C-alpha positions as a printed NumPy array, in Angstrom:
array([[  0.   ,   0.   ,   0.   ],
       [  1.419,   3.433,  -0.948],
       [  2.149,   6.266,   1.398],
       [ -0.605,   8.768,   1.997],
       [  0.622,  12.158,   0.805],
       [  0.966,  14.93 ,   3.346],
       [ -1.65 ,  17.637,   3.587],
       [ -0.7  ,  21.222,   4.353],
       [ -3.182,  23.993,   5.053],
       [ -2.252,  27.55 ,   4.146],
       [ -4.271,  29.872,   6.325],
       [ -4.902,  33.505,   5.623],
       [ -2.948,  35.701,   8.021],
       [ -4.453,  37.665,  10.833],
       [ -4.782,  41.424,  10.685],
       [ -1.682,  42.717,  12.463],
       [ -2.795,  46.333,  12.779],
       [ -5.324,  45.864,  15.576],
       [ -5.193,  46.286,  19.326],
       [ -4.309,  42.654,  20.096],
       [ -1.385,  42.743,  17.641],
       [ -0.105,  45.899,  19.294],
       [ -0.428,  44.198,  22.675],
       [  1.575,  41.096,  21.725],
       [  4.256,  43.133,  19.922],
       [  4.702,  45.665,  22.731],
       [  8.111,  45.65 ,  24.404],
       [  6.275,  46.287,  27.699],
       [  4.043,  43.187,  27.423],
       [  4.791,  40.652,  30.144],
       [  2.334,  37.845,  29.327],
       [  3.778,  34.489,  28.27 ],
       [  3.128,  34.675,  24.516],
       [  4.617,  38.169,  24.161],
       [  7.701,  37.222,  26.183],
       [  8.256,  34.058,  24.108],
       [  7.718,  35.974,  20.861],
       [ 10.507,  38.395,  21.788],
       [ 12.746,  35.615,  23.106],
       [ 15.243,  33.496,  21.235],
       [ 12.919,  30.514,  20.737],
       [  9.982,  32.585,  19.524],
       [  6.405,  31.346,  19.344],
       [  4.409,  29.316,  16.854],
       [  2.91 ,  31.424,  14.087],
       [ -0.508,  29.817,  14.565],
       [ -0.461,  30.645,  18.273],
       [  0.396,  34.289,  17.572],
       [ -2.264,  34.643,  14.873],
       [ -4.85 ,  32.903,  17.083],
       [ -4.161,  35.476,  19.8  ],
       [ -4.19 ,  38.422,  17.407],
       [ -7.395,  37.57 ,  15.569],
       [ -9.352,  35.739,  18.235],
       [-12.09 ,  33.285,  17.291],
       [-11.815,  33.786,  13.518],
       [ -8.32 ,  32.322,  13.279],
       [ -8.764,  29.878,  16.166],
       [-11.487,  28.112,  14.191],
       [ -9.328,  27.926,  11.071],
       [ -6.344,  26.68 ,  13.068],
       [ -8.418,  24.026,  14.857],
       [ -9.701,  22.754,  11.485],
       [ -6.199,  22.641,  10.012],
       [ -4.723,  20.876,  13.042],
       [ -7.508,  18.281,  12.941],
       [ -7.313,  17.476,   9.233],
       [ -3.652,  18.087,   8.402],
       [ -1.33 ,  15.2  ,   7.635],
       [  2.291,  16.089,   8.385],
       [  4.714,  15.975,   5.491],
       [  8.067,  14.211,   5.909],
       [ 10.826,  16.161,   7.634],
       [ 12.798,  18.211,   5.135],
       [  9.997,  18.165,   2.54 ],
       [  9.647,  21.163,   0.273],
       [  6.991,  22.531,  -2.039],
       [  7.241,  21.887,  -5.729],
       [  5.511,  23.094,  -8.864],
       [  3.898,  19.655,  -9.098],
       [  1.588,  20.664,  -6.234],
       [  2.885,  18.146,  -3.716],
       [  5.517,  17.972,  -1.019],
       [  8.788,  16.444,  -2.151],
       [ 11.584,  15.01 ,   0.006]])
């Protein structure tokens, strides 16, 4: 039986000009996500966008996390519309 191809979801970005974006990007912010975002390890893009856009992005992210199939490590996009090792 062949391998099931990976499935990647590309989600539209959150609006980064609103109040919540300003909060998370503020140098004065002391909550966990803001501190991690400024730190060396950073934060997951989905987590940041979920915070910035609230329920709109959280729903999209939950759908993607539920139905995504990870692609192999080191895979890249190709013009053939599939992930390639």
